[in-house]
N, C-alpha and C positions, 0 to 999 in steps of 0.2 A: 807165713813159720816161723819158727821162734829162735827169736832172736838170741845172741852171745852173750851174753850179759859176765866182761867180765869186771867184776867192783876190789877193786885197789886199795879202796880208806870208806871207814863215814864216820859221819863226825856230829851229834846234834849239833843245831841252832837254835838258841831262842829268836824270837820278833822281836825286834828292837822297839818296833812302833806300837802293839798293847805290852806287850814285855809277858805274852804266853812263853814258857818254858818249853821247850823241843818240840818246836814250834813246826821246825823242819829239816832234813837231814841233810846235812852236807855229802854227797856223795863221790867219787872219782871213779866212773862209770867208762869204758872203755877208753880211756885216758882223755875221758871229758868230765868236768865236773858240774853236779849237776844239783838243785836246788828240789829235794823229795820231798811234796808235803809229808804229814808222819800221822799215822791211822785215816789212810787213802787206801783200805786194799784191792780199789780198784784203779790202781794206777801201778803200771807194770816198773817200774823201777822199783818201786817198796815194797812191795807184789814179793820182789824174788830178794828184796833187802831182808823180807823178814825172812823167806826161805834160809837162806845162807846163814843169820843167825840161829832160827831154828837147827839147821843141822848143824853146829859149831863150827864154822868154816872161814865165818864172819864177825866180828864183833862192833859194836856201834859205839863212839868214844861219846863221853860227855860236853856238854856246851862248857865251851868256855866263861 
């Protein structure tokens, strides 16, 4: 079955080790904070984040 993902926030994070920008997305999904790899279409959390961004219902905040 499909898992309902309630994504309440999403923010890019830069990799502190490599310095790579927007390396991961810190997302709050179903009241739990997840570190979601960016540009990983096979990751179910990433796919749902991008689906909601494309639908205009979620915005990913810039990295601090």
